[in-house]
Structures are given as structure tokens and as C-alpha cells.
N, C-alpha and C positions, 0 to 999 in steps of 0.2 A: 288737209283735204283727204277724203277717202279714196282709196284706189279701187278700180273696177275689178270685180271678182268674176271669173269665167263661170257661167252657169252650166250645169250638167243636166238640165231639164230634159233636153232631147234624148240623151242617153237613157235617162230613167224612164221616160215615156216609151221609148223603143223596147226597153227591157220588159216593161209592164205589158205591152202588146204581145210580145213573144210568149211570156209566161201565161197570159190569158189564153192564148191559142193552145198551149200545151195542156193547161188545166181543162179547157173546154173539150179538147179531144179526148182526154182521159175520162171526163165525165160522160161524154157521148158513148164511148165504148163500155164504160161502167165496169163493174166486177173487178177482175184482177188488175186491169190497167189503172183504175182509180186507186185501188188499194196500194199498188206499187208506187204511184205518185205520192200518196200520203206517207207511206213508209220512207221514201227517199227524203221527203221534207222533214220528217221527224228525225231521221238520222243526221241530216245536216244541222238541224237545230241542236241536237245533242252534241255534235262535234264542236259547234261554236260555243256552247255553254261550257264544255270542258276546257276549251282554249281560254275562255275568259277567267276561269277559276284555277288555272294552272294544274289541271289534273294530269297525272303521268300518262304518257302515250299508251302504255300497256293497259292501264285501267280504262282508258278511253276506248280502246279497241275491244276490251272485254265487255264494256257497257253496250257498245254497238252490236256485238255478237249476241248478247243477251236480248236486246231489243229485237233483233232480226229473228231470233228463235221464237220469241213470243208472237211476233207477227205471223210467222210460218205456222205456228200451232193454232192461232186464231183462224187462219185461212183454211187449214186442214179441217178444223172443227166445223167451219161454215160449209165446206164442200161435202162433208159427211152428213150434215144435218138434214 
């Protein structure tokens, strides 16, 4: 006989509502707020990818710094444009 598994659907739905509110607010303000939200998401994805592939912490931080520098340069180029 199968045992009942506790569902985490409510936690996931609550998280989705909170993240939707954050993304909607950043989209509403646009510009820098949205760019920072996207950059934070990309940095978190990079961190997770490095963790899955056992990348050394020093290389992980170097990659994140490089990505942050590219984001900053793109933002400065947009502001100057």
C-alpha cells in the first residue's frame, strides 16, 4: 500500500505569487529595476550551474564578477546611447 506524500503545492503557489509581484513591479518601473532583476536571476542561474558541475568557488566568483562587469558595461553603453 502506498503511503501518503505531503504536497508542497501551497508553498510553491505562494512563492509563485510573490515572484510574480516582484517581476511585475520591476517591469512596471522598467529600466534599471528590470535590468537588475534580470541580472540577479542570471547570477543565481550561473551559481546553480557551477554548483551542479563542481566548479571551484574561486572560478565561480570570477565568472560572476565577469558577468556583473558585462552587465555594467551594457548598462553604461545604454545610458550613453
